[in-house]
Every structure is written in structure tokens, then in C-alpha cells.
N, CA, C and O atoms as a Tinker XYZ file with bonds, in Angstrom:
   340  protein
     1  N      0.444000   -1.309000   -0.052000    73     2
     2  CA    -0.073000    0.139000   -0.440000    64     1     3
     3  C      1.077000    1.519000    0.120000    63     2     4     5
     4  O      2.115000    1.650000    0.769000    81     3
     5  N      0.211000    2.243000   -0.527000    73     3     6
     6  CA     1.442000    3.158000   -1.294000    64     5     7
     7  C      1.092000    4.241000    0.358000    63     6     8     9
     8  O     -0.055000    4.133000    0.792000    81     7
     9  N      1.863000    4.986000    0.984000    73     7    10
    10  CA     1.908000    5.535000    2.268000    64     9    11
    11  C      1.451000    6.752000    2.474000    63    10    12    13
    12  O      1.388000    7.312000    3.568000    81    11
    13  N      0.924000    7.449000    0.803000    73    11    14
    14  CA    -0.351000    8.225000    0.998000    64    13    15
    15  C     -1.662000    8.139000    0.366000    63    14    16    17
    16  O     -1.865000    7.974000   -0.836000    81    15
    17  N     -2.331000    8.236000    1.076000    73    15    18
    18  CA    -4.006000    8.211000    0.583000    64    17    19
    19  C     -4.105000    8.549000   -0.624000    63    18    20    21
    20  O     -4.068000    9.682000   -1.104000    81    19
    21  N     -4.262000    7.323000   -1.247000    73    19    22
    22  CA    -4.887000    7.725000   -3.508000    64    21    23
    23  C     -6.119000    8.750000   -3.169000    63    22    24    25
    24  O     -6.048000    9.647000   -4.009000    81    23
    25  N     -7.020000    8.944000   -2.446000    73    23    26
    26  CA    -8.254000    9.583000   -2.456000    64    25    27
    27  C     -7.313000   11.019000   -1.513000    63    26    28    29
    28  O     -6.926000   11.657000   -2.492000    81    27
    29  N     -6.869000   11.676000   -0.475000    73    27    30
    30  CA    -6.679000   13.213000   -0.433000    64    29    31
    31  C     -5.761000   12.987000    0.005000    63    30    32    33
    32  O     -5.410000   13.948000    0.689000    81    31
    33  N     -5.089000   12.229000    0.032000    73    31    34
    34  CA    -3.769000   12.558000    0.061000    64    33    35
    35  C     -3.282000   12.583000    1.770000    63    34    36    37
    36  O     -2.069000   12.783000    1.730000    81    35
    37  N     -3.595000   12.497000    2.820000    73    35    38
    38  CA    -3.221000   12.160000    3.953000    64    37    39
    39  C     -2.251000   11.047000    4.420000    63    38    40    41
    40  O     -2.137000   10.204000    3.531000    81    39
    41  N     -1.448000   10.739000    5.619000    73    39    42
    42  CA    -0.187000   10.133000    5.400000    64    41    43
    43  C     -0.882000    9.145000    6.435000    63    42    44    45
    44  O     -0.660000    7.945000    6.595000    81    43
    45  N     -1.847000   10.031000    7.140000    73    43    46
    46  CA    -2.496000    9.115000    8.023000    64    45    47
    47  C     -3.573000    7.331000    7.928000    63    46    48    49
    48  O     -4.622000    7.130000    7.315000    81    47
    49  N     -2.761000    6.360000    8.784000    73    47    50
    50  CA    -3.830000    5.397000    7.940000    64    49    51
    51  C     -3.629000    4.235000    9.863000    63    50    52    53
    52  O     -2.685000    4.176000   10.651000    81    51
    53  N     -4.870000    3.627000    9.875000    73    51    54
    54  CA    -5.174000    2.274000   10.677000    64    53    55
    55  C     -5.391000    1.228000   10.580000    63    54    56    57
    56  O     -6.302000    0.798000    9.873000    81    55
    57  N     -4.630000    0.531000   11.251000    73    55    58
    58  CA    -5.432000   -1.306000   10.552000    64    57    59
    59  C     -6.653000   -1.699000   11.253000    63    58    60    61
    60  O     -6.500000   -2.272000   12.332000    81    59
    61  N     -7.873000   -1.482000   10.813000    73    59    62
    62  CA    -8.708000   -2.014000   10.757000    64    61    63
    63  C     -9.813000   -4.029000   10.250000    63    62    64    65
    64  O     -9.289000   -4.881000    9.532000    81    63
    65  N    -10.886000   -4.152000   10.730000    73    63    66
    66  CA   -11.243000   -5.727000   10.734000    64    65    67
    67  C    -12.840000   -4.564000   10.284000    63    66    68    69
    68  O    -13.315000   -3.751000   11.077000    81    67
    69  N    -13.271000   -4.772000    9.126000    73    67    70
    70  CA   -14.451000   -5.065000    8.476000    64    69    71
    71  C    -15.511000   -5.842000    8.161000    63    70    72    73
    72  O    -15.651000   -7.062000    8.252000    81    71
    73  N    -16.406000   -4.806000    7.694000    73    71    74
    74  CA   -17.178000   -6.307000    6.733000    64    73    75
    75  C    -17.056000   -5.565000    5.236000    63    74    76    77
    76  O    -17.092000   -4.353000    5.023000    81    75
    77  N    -16.920000   -6.509000    4.384000    73    75    78
    78  CA   -16.812000   -6.184000    2.935000    64    77    79
    79  C    -17.789000   -7.040000    1.869000    63    78    80    81
    80  O    -17.470000   -8.220000    1.728000    81    79
    81  N    -18.848000   -6.603000    1.172000    73    79    82
    82  CA   -19.153000   -7.300000    0.637000    64    81    83
    83  C    -18.781000   -7.366000   -1.003000    63    82    84    85
    84  O    -18.795000   -6.247000   -1.515000    81    83
    85  N    -18.492000   -8.334000   -1.812000    73    83    86
    86  CA   -18.011000   -8.538000   -2.858000    64    85    87
    87  C    -18.949000   -8.861000   -4.099000    63    86    88    89
    88  O    -19.351000  -10.021000   -4.019000    81    87
    89  N    -19.123000   -8.615000   -4.511000    73    87    90
    90  CA   -20.041000   -8.412000   -5.827000    64    89    91
    91  C    -20.007000   -8.345000   -6.962000    63    90    92    93
    92  O    -19.576000   -7.273000   -7.386000    81    91
    93  N    -20.410000   -9.377000   -7.991000    73    91    94
    94  CA   -20.012000  -10.214000   -9.071000    64    93    95
    95  C    -21.557000   -9.938000   -9.663000    63    94    96    97
    96  O    -22.379000  -10.636000   -9.069000    81    95
    97  N    -22.045000   -9.218000  -10.531000    73    95    98
    98  CA   -23.190000   -8.712000  -11.047000    64    97    99
    99  C    -24.628000   -8.749000  -10.653000    63    98   100   101
   100  O    -24.961000   -7.581000  -10.450000    81    99
   101  N    -25.593000   -9.523000  -10.459000    73    99   102
   102  CA   -26.749000   -9.554000   -9.151000    64   101   103
   103  C    -26.036000  -10.579000   -8.036000    63   102   104   105
   104  O    -26.467000  -11.198000   -7.062000    81   103
   105  N    -25.472000  -10.522000   -8.309000    73   103   106
   106  CA   -24.707000  -11.903000   -6.867000    64   105   107
   107  C    -23.620000  -11.119000   -5.665000    63   106   108   109
   108  O    -22.582000  -10.473000   -5.805000    81   107
   109  N    -24.425000  -11.532000   -4.453000    73   107   110
   110  CA   -23.004000  -10.825000   -2.998000    64   109   111
   111  C    -21.958000  -11.670000   -2.516000    63   110   112   113
   112  O    -21.571000  -12.535000   -3.301000    81   111
   113  N    -21.531000  -11.617000   -1.628000    73   111   114
   114  CA   -20.758000  -12.423000   -0.514000    64   113   115
   115  C    -20.579000  -10.930000    0.046000    63   114   116   117
   116  O    -20.110000   -9.878000   -0.388000    81   115
   117  N    -21.402000  -11.523000    1.645000    73   115   118
   118  CA   -20.624000   -9.914000    2.828000    64   117   119
   119  C    -19.623000  -11.756000    3.163000    63   118   120   121
   120  O    -19.857000  -12.961000    3.257000    81   119
   121  N    -18.491000  -10.766000    3.216000    73   119   122
   122  CA   -17.528000  -11.430000    4.494000    64   121   123
   123  C    -17.258000  -10.511000    5.583000    63   122   124   125
   124  O    -16.519000   -9.531000    5.494000    81   123
   125  N    -17.916000  -10.890000    6.652000    73   123   126
   126  CA   -17.349000   -9.892000    7.597000    64   125   127
   127  C    -16.060000  -10.463000    8.416000    63   126   128   129
   128  O    -15.914000  -11.595000    8.877000    81   127
   129  N    -15.236000   -9.438000    8.460000    73   127   130
   130  CA   -14.287000   -9.005000    9.778000    64   129   131
   131  C    -12.749000   -9.507000    8.922000    63   130   132   133
   132  O    -11.989000  -10.322000    9.444000    81   131
   133  N    -12.486000   -8.919000    7.651000    73   131   134
   134  CA   -11.773000   -8.349000    6.665000    64   133   135
   135  C    -11.146000   -7.643000    6.758000    63   134   136   137
   136  O    -11.518000   -6.635000    6.157000    81   135
   137  N     -9.539000   -7.468000    7.619000    73   135   138
   138  CA    -8.738000   -6.960000    7.292000    64   137   139
   139  C     -8.704000   -6.087000    6.414000    63   138   140   141
   140  O     -9.161000   -6.126000    5.272000    81   139
   141  N     -7.973000   -5.009000    7.122000    73   139   142
   142  CA    -8.020000   -3.237000    6.360000    64   141   143
   143  C     -7.089000   -2.509000    6.369000    63   142   144   145
   144  O     -6.392000   -2.822000    7.335000    81   143
   145  N     -6.321000   -1.037000    5.402000    73   143   146
   146  CA    -6.233000   -0.563000    5.983000    64   145   147
   147  C     -6.753000    0.885000    5.769000    63   146   148   149
   148  O     -7.025000    1.445000    4.707000    81   147
   149  N     -6.821000    1.335000    6.999000    73   147   150
   150  CA    -8.036000    2.717000    6.413000    64   149   151
   151  C     -7.145000    4.189000    6.782000    63   150   152   153
   152  O     -6.500000    4.460000    7.795000    81   151
   153  N     -7.304000    4.723000    5.967000    73   151   154
   154  CA    -7.455000    6.698000    5.878000    64   153   155
   155  C     -7.983000    7.103000    7.209000    63   154   156   157
   156  O     -8.762000    6.244000    7.622000    81   155
   157  N     -7.840000    8.096000    8.023000    73   155   158
   158  CA    -7.325000    8.030000    8.804000    64   157   159
   159  C     -8.633000    9.433000    8.970000    63   158   160   161
   160  O     -9.496000    9.683000    9.811000    81   159
   161  N     -8.217000   10.040000    7.777000    73   159   162
   162  CA    -8.837000   11.721000    6.961000    64   161   163
   163  C    -10.224000   10.980000    6.823000    63   162   164   165
   164  O    -11.012000   11.105000    7.760000    81   163
   165  N    -10.578000   10.239000    5.759000    73   163   166
   166  CA   -11.489000    9.917000    4.682000    64   165   167
   167  C    -12.155000    9.166000    4.792000    63   166   168   169
   168  O    -13.377000    9.312000    4.754000    81   167
   169  N    -11.345000    7.745000    5.024000    73   167   170
   170  CA   -12.153000    6.584000    5.177000    64   169   171
   171  C    -12.261000    5.920000    4.220000    63   170   172   173
   172  O    -13.167000    5.144000    3.916000    81   171
   173  N    -10.685000    6.373000    3.310000    73   171   174
   174  CA   -10.767000    5.488000    2.199000    64   173   175
   175  C     -9.679000    3.923000    2.556000    63   174   176   177
   176  O     -8.486000    4.112000    2.796000    81   175
   177  N    -10.207000    2.568000    2.551000    73   175   178
   178  CA   -10.437000    1.758000    3.193000    64   177   179
   179  C     -9.402000    0.523000    1.547000    63   178   180   181
   180  O     -9.761000   -0.022000    0.504000    81   179
   181  N     -7.823000    0.722000    2.490000    73   179   182
   182  CA    -6.713000   -0.557000    1.681000    64   181   183
   183  C     -7.089000   -2.107000    2.375000    63   182   184   185
   184  O     -7.207000   -2.520000    3.528000    81   183
   185  N     -7.254000   -2.958000    0.456000    73   183   186
   186  CA    -6.359000   -4.591000    1.217000    64   185   187
   187  C     -6.102000   -4.540000    0.564000    63   186   188   189
   188  O     -6.230000   -3.818000   -0.425000    81   187
   189  N     -5.082000   -6.146000    1.155000    73   187   190
   190  CA    -3.692000   -6.678000    0.052000    64   189   191
   191  C     -5.212000   -7.612000   -0.560000    63   190   192   193
   192  O     -6.367000   -7.959000   -0.313000    81   191
   193  N     -3.557000   -7.652000   -1.964000    73   191   194
   194  CA    -4.287000   -8.482000   -2.338000    64   193   195
   195  C     -4.502000   -9.897000   -2.498000    63   194   196   197
   196  O     -5.010000  -10.421000   -3.490000    81   195
   197  N     -3.964000  -10.659000   -1.158000    73   195   198
   198  CA    -3.878000  -11.496000   -1.503000    64   197   199
   199  C     -5.698000  -11.802000   -0.045000    63   198   200   201
   200  O     -6.451000  -12.748000    0.187000    81   199
   201  N     -5.605000  -10.848000    0.307000    73   199   202
   202  CA    -7.542000  -10.603000    0.787000    64   201   203
   203  C     -7.757000  -10.945000   -0.284000    63   202   204   205
   204  O     -7.227000  -11.989000   -0.664000    81   203
   205  N     -8.459000  -10.333000   -1.019000    73   203   206
   206  CA    -9.266000  -10.271000   -2.254000    64   205   207
   207  C     -9.150000  -11.601000   -2.962000    63   206   208   209
   208  O    -10.032000  -12.446000   -3.113000    81   207
   209  N     -8.126000  -11.621000   -3.292000    73   207   210
   210  CA    -7.951000  -12.980000   -4.422000    64   209   211
   211  C     -8.833000  -14.045000   -3.320000    63   210   212   213
   212  O     -9.414000  -14.941000   -3.933000    81   211
   213  N     -9.084000  -14.096000   -1.284000    73   211   214
   214  CA    -9.156000  -15.587000   -1.085000    64   213   215
   215  C    -10.890000  -15.341000   -1.442000    63   214   216   217
   216  O    -11.748000  -15.916000   -2.112000    81   215
   217  N    -10.812000  -14.241000   -0.638000    73   215   218
   218  CA   -12.518000  -14.479000   -1.427000    64   217   219
   219  C    -13.281000  -13.968000   -2.478000    63   218   220   221
   220  O    -14.501000  -14.034000   -2.630000    81   219
   221  N    -12.066000  -13.226000   -3.494000    73   219   222
   222  CA   -12.816000  -14.168000   -4.794000    64   221   223
   223  C    -13.185000  -15.862000   -4.963000    63   222   224   225
   224  O    -14.204000  -16.540000   -5.093000    81   223
   225  N    -11.912000  -16.061000   -4.889000    73   223   226
   226  CA   -12.054000  -17.495000   -5.240000    64   225   227
   227  C    -13.229000  -18.180000   -3.496000    63   226   228   229
   228  O    -13.151000  -19.292000   -2.975000    81   227
   229  N    -13.412000  -17.946000   -3.412000    73   227   230
   230  CA   -13.941000  -18.172000   -2.035000    64   229   231
   231  C    -15.863000  -18.231000   -2.700000    63   230   232   233
   232  O    -16.649000  -19.178000   -2.676000    81   231
   233  N    -16.011000  -17.127000   -3.108000    73   231   234
   234  CA   -17.275000  -16.705000   -3.939000    64   233   235
   235  C    -17.571000  -17.902000   -4.952000    63   234   236   237
   236  O    -18.498000  -18.710000   -4.915000    81   235
   237  N    -16.187000  -17.755000   -6.161000    73   235   238
   238  CA   -16.405000  -18.105000   -6.918000    64   237   239
   239  C    -16.864000  -20.474000   -6.206000    63   238   240   241
   240  O    -17.587000  -21.398000   -6.580000    81   239
   241  N    -15.735000  -20.187000   -5.010000    73   239   242
   242  CA   -16.286000  -22.346000   -4.830000    64   241   243
   243  C    -18.014000  -22.162000   -4.281000    63   242   244   245
   244  O    -18.754000  -23.144000   -4.222000    81   243
   245  N    -18.501000  -20.698000   -3.893000    73   243   246
   246  CA   -19.601000  -21.194000   -3.014000    64   245   247
   247  C    -20.579000  -20.645000   -4.463000    63   246   248   249
   248  O    -21.739000  -20.282000   -4.265000    81   247
   249  N    -20.302000  -20.638000   -5.138000    73   247   250
   250  CA   -21.062000  -20.186000   -6.505000    64   249   251
   251  C    -21.162000  -21.266000   -7.149000    63   250   252   253
   252  O    -22.355000  -21.444000   -7.394000    81   251
   253  N    -20.271000  -22.426000   -7.725000    73   251   254
   254  CA   -20.239000  -23.184000   -8.488000    64   253   255
   255  C    -20.311000  -25.590000   -7.286000    63   254   256   257
   256  O    -20.101000  -26.757000   -7.617000    81   255
   257  N    -20.868000  -24.578000   -5.607000    73   255   258
   258  CA   -21.073000  -25.668000   -5.516000    64   257   259
   259  C    -20.395000  -25.968000   -4.531000    63   258   260   261
   260  O    -20.972000  -26.264000   -3.484000    81   259
   261  N    -18.740000  -25.970000   -4.630000    73   259   262
   262  CA   -17.538000  -26.620000   -4.078000    64   261   263
   263  C    -17.597000  -25.946000   -3.312000    63   262   264   265
   264  O    -16.657000  -25.193000   -3.568000    81   263
   265  N    -18.481000  -25.258000   -1.616000    73   263   266
   266  CA   -18.314000  -24.682000   -0.936000    64   265   267
   267  C    -19.846000  -23.996000   -0.301000    63   266   268   269
   268  O    -20.545000  -23.162000   -0.878000    81   267
   269  N    -20.131000  -24.700000    1.199000    73   267   270
   270  CA   -21.389000  -23.905000    1.423000    64   269   271
   271  C    -20.969000  -22.322000    2.338000    63   270   272   273
   272  O    -20.122000  -22.055000    3.191000    81   271
   273  N    -21.964000  -21.581000    1.694000    73   271   274
   274  CA   -21.900000  -20.033000    3.036000    64   273   275
   275  C    -21.892000  -20.606000    4.115000    63   274   276   277
   276  O    -22.194000  -21.797000    4.044000    81   275
   277  N    -21.602000  -20.120000    5.354000    73   275   278
   278  CA   -22.109000  -20.291000    6.726000    64   277   279
   279  C    -23.289000  -20.233000    6.756000    63   278   280   281
   280  O    -23.910000  -21.237000    7.104000    81   279
   281  N    -24.059000  -18.904000    6.360000    73   279   282
   282  CA   -24.939000  -17.954000    6.413000    64   281   283
   283  C    -25.591000  -18.232000    5.178000    63   282   284   285
   284  O    -24.944000  -19.139000    4.655000    81   283
   285  N    -26.552000  -17.905000    4.443000    73   283   286
   286  CA   -27.322000  -16.881000    4.228000    64   285   287
   287  C    -28.863000  -15.446000    4.418000    63   286   288   289
   288  O    -29.969000  -15.539000    4.952000    81   287
   289  N    -28.249000  -14.404000    3.771000    73   287   290
   290  CA   -29.272000  -13.620000    4.467000    64   289   291
   291  C    -30.615000  -13.087000    3.136000    63   290   292   293
   292  O    -30.432000  -13.303000    1.938000    81   291
   293  N    -31.304000  -12.711000    3.433000    73   291   294
   294  CA   -32.597000  -12.965000    2.629000    64   293   295
   295  C    -32.347000  -11.129000    2.441000    63   294   296   297
   296  O    -32.529000  -10.740000    3.594000    81   295
   297  N    -32.016000   -9.816000    1.541000    73   295   298
   298  CA   -32.061000   -8.730000    1.281000    64   297   299
   299  C    -32.412000   -8.016000    0.844000    63   298   300   301
   300  O    -31.661000   -7.517000    0.006000    81   299
   301  N    -34.162000   -7.202000    1.063000    73   299   302
   302  CA   -34.775000   -6.308000   -0.140000    64   301   303
   303  C    -33.749000   -4.892000   -0.548000    63   302   304   305
   304  O    -32.826000   -4.167000   -0.179000    81   303
   305  N    -34.804000   -5.199000   -1.667000    73   303   306
   306  CA   -33.523000   -4.326000   -3.064000    64   305   307
   307  C    -34.792000   -3.619000   -2.991000    63   306   308   309
   308  O    -35.892000   -4.127000   -2.772000    81   307
   309  N    -34.378000   -1.725000   -3.310000    73   307   310
   310  CA   -35.140000   -0.905000   -3.714000    64   309   311
   311  C    -34.218000   -0.347000   -4.187000    63   310   312   313
   312  O    -33.039000   -0.434000   -3.844000    81   311
   313  N    -34.988000    0.698000   -5.580000    73   311   314
   314  CA   -34.502000    1.683000   -6.870000    64   313   315
   315  C    -34.957000    3.154000   -6.162000    63   314   316   317
   316  O    -35.985000    3.754000   -5.849000    81   315
   317  N    -33.843000    3.283000   -6.135000    73   315   318
   318  CA   -33.568000    5.133000   -5.860000    64   317   319
   319  C    -34.307000    6.077000   -5.434000    63   318   320   321
   320  O    -34.300000    6.793000   -4.432000    81   319
   321  N    -35.422000    5.898000   -7.014000    73   319   322
   322  CA   -36.434000    6.835000   -7.898000    64   321   323
   323  C    -37.863000    6.428000   -7.792000    63   322   324   325
   324  O    -38.860000    7.020000   -8.206000    81   323
   325  N    -37.716000    4.770000   -6.857000    73   323   326
   326  CA   -39.262000    4.545000   -7.276000    64   325   327
   327  C    -39.600000    5.311000   -5.101000    63   326   328   329
   328  O    -40.584000    5.896000   -4.647000    81   327
   329  N    -38.266000    4.891000   -4.392000    73   327   330
   330  CA   -38.282000    5.604000   -2.683000    64   329   331
   331  C    -38.965000    6.826000   -2.835000    63   330   332   333
   332  O    -39.995000    7.024000   -2.191000    81   331
   333  N    -38.309000    8.048000   -3.958000    73   331   334
   334  CA   -38.933000    9.362000   -3.684000    64   333   335
   335  C    -39.512000    9.833000   -3.891000    63   334   336   337
   336  O    -39.996000   10.670000   -3.129000    81   335
   337  N    -40.163000    9.489000   -5.967000    73   335   338
   338  CA   -41.513000    9.109000   -6.574000    64   337   339
   339  C    -42.422000    9.094000   -6.175000    63   338   340
   340  O    -43.390000    8.749000   -6.853000    81   339
């Protein structure tokens, strides 16, 4: 990771664990407690390449049936124009 935030230019970061939503088309995988480094000024998050590769490979394994997800959620979806119109 760069020592400077590519979004705001800040140089102060902190290590965090966050929920990460991996999305491919209409399908999603929510991964809890993903390690990242976060800019303390703007909140931009940086992930190690091997962490993202693991999330992607787990998504593919779940999708092709070689791995079962720990749990499944039902999520309502709305288009913003319907909420305000």
C-alpha cells in the first residue's frame, strides 16, 4: 500500500477489520471481519491483494457448489427513484 491516501493525500492510517461486500453482477458475498488499512481522514480503505483474492476464490467456490456459505441472508432491494417518487 502507498504511504499516502490516493483519495485525499493524508498520510495517517489505522488497521481495521470491516465487513466487505463482494459483488459480481446480481450476486453478492458479505464477508465479516476483513482486515484492511483505513485512512483516518477520509475513510478510504485499502486491502491486501491476497485478501481480495481469497474473497474472490471463496465466492467462486460458493457459486459453483464446492463450498457452502456459513449462512445466507434475504435482502430487500429498492431503486432510489421509487423511494422518492
